[in-house]
Structure formats: C-alpha cells, structure tokens
C-alpha positions as CSV (number, residue, x, y, z in Angstrom):
1,M,27.8,29.5,-8.3
2,I,27.2,26.8,-10.9
3,R,23.8,25.2,-11.1
4,V,23.3,21.7,-12.3
5,A,20.0,20.4,-13.8
6,V,18.6,17.1,-12.4
7,T,15.5,15.1,-13.2
8,F,13.8,13.5,-10.2
9,N,13.2,9.8,-9.9
10,R,10.7,10.1,-7.1
11,T,9.0,12.8,-5.1
12,W,11.5,14.9,-3.0
13,R,10.3,18.0,-1.1
14,M,8.2,20.0,-3.5
15,Y,9.5,18.3,-6.6
16,Q,7.6,15.5,-8.3
17,K,8.8,12.4,-10.2
18,G,9.9,13.5,-13.7
19,E,10.4,17.2,-12.9
20,T,13.7,18.9,-13.8
21,A,15.2,21.5,-11.6
22,G,18.6,23.2,-11.1
23,F,20.7,23.0,-7.9
24,P,24.2,23.9,-6.8
25,A,26.7,21.3,-8.0
26,K,27.3,19.8,-4.5
27,Q,23.5,19.3,-3.8
28,A,22.9,17.9,-7.3
29,D,25.7,15.3,-6.8
30,D,24.2,14.4,-3.5
31,L,20.7,13.9,-5.0
32,K,22.2,11.7,-7.7
33,A,24.2,9.7,-5.3
34,R,21.1,9.0,-3.1
35,G,19.1,7.9,-6.1
36,I,16.6,10.7,-5.8
37,A,17.5,12.3,-9.1
38,R,19.5,11.7,-12.3
39,A,21.0,13.7,-15.1
40,P,18.4,15.0,-17.5
41,G,18.0,12.9,-20.6
42,T,19.2,9.6,-19.0
43,A,17.0,6.6,-18.5
44,A,15.0,6.3,-15.3
45,P,16.2,3.5,-13.0
46,V,14.4,0.2,-13.1
47,K,12.0,-0.1,-10.2
48,T,12.6,-3.4,-8.2
49,E,10.7,-4.9,-5.3
50,T,12.6,-4.5,-2.1
51,P,12.2,-6.8,0.9
52,D,10.7,-4.1,3.1
53,R,7.8,-3.7,0.8
54,V,4.7,-5.9,1.2
55,S,2.5,-6.8,-1.7
56,S,-1.2,-6.0,-1.4
57,D,-2.0,-9.7,-1.6
58,A,-0.3,-10.3,1.7
59,L,-2.4,-7.6,3.4
60,S,-5.8,-8.9,2.3
61,A,-7.8,-10.9,4.9
62,P,-9.1,-14.4,3.9
63,L,-12.8,-14.4,3.1
64,L,-15.5,-16.8,4.3
65,S,-18.4,-17.7,2.0
66,G,-20.7,-14.8,1.6
67,G,-17.9,-12.3,1.7
68,T,-17.5,-12.3,5.5
69,V,-13.9,-11.5,6.6
70,A,-12.4,-14.2,8.8
71,F,-10.1,-13.1,11.6
72,G,-8.7,-15.8,13.8
73,K,-9.6,-19.4,13.1
74,A,-10.7,-20.9,9.8
75,S,-14.3,-21.2,8.8
76,G,-16.3,-24.2,10.0
77,D,-14.6,-24.5,13.4
78,G,-17.3,-22.9,15.4
79,N,-15.6,-19.4,15.5
80,A,-16.9,-18.3,12.1
81,A,-18.5,-14.9,11.9
82,A,-22.0,-16.3,11.5
83,S,-22.6,-19.7,13.2
84,A,-25.8,-21.6,13.4
85,G,-28.5,-20.1,15.7
86,D,-26.6,-16.7,15.7
87,G,-28.5,-15.0,12.9
88,A,-26.9,-17.1,10.1
89,D,-30.0,-16.4,8.0
90,Q,-29.2,-12.7,7.8
91,S,-27.5,-11.2,4.8
92,A,-23.9,-10.1,5.1
93,G,-23.6,-6.6,6.6
94,A,-27.1,-6.6,8.1
95,P,-27.3,-5.3,11.7
96,P,-28.0,-7.9,14.4
97,K,-31.5,-8.6,15.5
98,Q,-32.7,-6.5,18.5
99,G,-34.3,-7.8,21.7
100,R,-33.9,-10.8,23.9
101,R,-32.7,-14.1,22.6
102,S,-35.0,-17.0,23.2
C-alpha cells in the first residue's frame, strides 16, 4: 500500500492546520479534492470570506450612552434601558434599588 504525504489546510480529526501526515493514496486524493489538505511544499490556499460567515461587527449590539446595550427600540423613545424616574442616576451595572417605589 502506497502512502502519500499531505499537509492540512485546516483542522481535520486529530490533525491541525499545517501538520503533515501520510495516508493511503485514495484517502489523500479525497482530502485534497475536498480542500482539507494539499501536497506538502505547495502554497496554502487563500482564505476568502464566504456568504455563510458573519463578521463580528454584525453581531455586536448597538450601545446607548453610558455603555448600556440597547435591545429593541432606539434610545430616547421611552424604551431605553434607564428612563427618567427609573433609577437613571445609578451607574451602569448597578443593581436596582430595593424596596417600595414612592
């Protein structure tokens, strides 16, 4: 059985990106065809952004003044995290006041 060396482009099973290992010819050809590995000594493929990936900027929530995260409506519309008379004088991250409201 002939073994063929391949260098991995990405993690696959127990092998990490950049590692070189030997496999039977049929399996080595399959790994190369799927883009998981390449022939040793050849240039690594250029990484491109694919449509199914989302940038981290798209995942970050918009922030209100004071670092409060806004979910739902924009700030200033009455649904902001801290509105007047609702503990707005507290610092961000402080627990709410205890007891009855007057």
